C-alpha positions in Angstrom: -14.0 -37.2 95.3 -16.7 -38.6 97.6 -15.7 -40.1 100.9 -15.8 -43.9 101.0 -18.2 -43.7 104.0 -20.7 -41.6 102.0 -24.1 -43.0 101.8 -26.0 -42.3 98.5 -29.5 -41.1 98.9 -32.2 -41.1 96.2 -34.8 -38.5 95.6 -37.3 -40.2 97.8 -34.8 -40.5 100.7 -33.9 -36.8 100.5 -37.6 -35.9 100.2 -38.6 -37.9 103.3 -35.7 -36.5 105.3 -36.6 -32.9 104.6 -40.4 -33.3 104.6 -40.9 -32.6 100.8 -42.4 -34.7 98.1 -40.0 -36.3 95.6 -41.4 -34.0 92.8 -40.8 -31.0 95.1 -37.1 -32.0 95.5 -36.7 -32.4 91.8 -38.3 -28.9 91.3 -35.9 -27.4 93.8 -33.0 -29.0 92.0 -34.2 -27.7 88.7 -34.5 -24.2 90.1 -31.0 -24.4 91.6 -32.2 -24.1 95.2 -30.4 -27.4 96.1 -27.3 -28.9 94.6 -27.7 -31.2 91.6 -27.7 -34.9 92.3 -24.8 -37.1 91.1 -25.2 -39.7 88.4 -24.4 -43.2 89.7 -22.1 -44.8 87.1 -23.7 -47.7 85.3 -27.1 -47.4 86.8 -28.5 -44.1 85.5 -29.6 -43.5 89.1 -29.3 -40.0 90.5 -28.4 -39.6 94.1 -27.1 -37.1 96.7 -24.3 -37.9 99.2 -25.4 -38.0 102.8 -22.9 -35.1 103.4 -25.2 -33.0 101.1 -28.1 -33.2 103.6 -27.1 -30.3 105.8 -26.7 -28.0 102.8 -30.0 -29.1 101.3 -31.8 -28.5 104.7 -30.2 -25.1 105.0 -31.2 -24.0 101.5 -34.8 -25.3 101.9 -35.1 -23.5 105.2 -33.8 -20.3 103.6 -36.3 -20.7 100.8 -39.2 -21.2 103.2 -38.2 -18.2 105.2 -37.9 -16.1 102.0 -41.3 -17.2 100.9 -42.9 -16.4 104.3 -41.3 -12.9 104.4 -41.8 -12.1 100.7 -44.4 -9.8 99.1 -47.9 -10.5 100.4 -46.7 -12.1 103.6 -48.9 -11.3 106.6 
């Protein structure tokens, strides 16, 4: 269960925080790179908890490093 102090962050908020576009965040979610957003009851809105940001940042950094060191990297 989410902590009462959790702040809910929309796709745009998460994107701005990690330096990605909102569509990039949605793609990373679809690919399973970052955790799935929660559905906010009664609104249809999808959001992440503020506590999810460190994990999202870590996974995005790992993906960037993997892409930089992958095949064809200079």
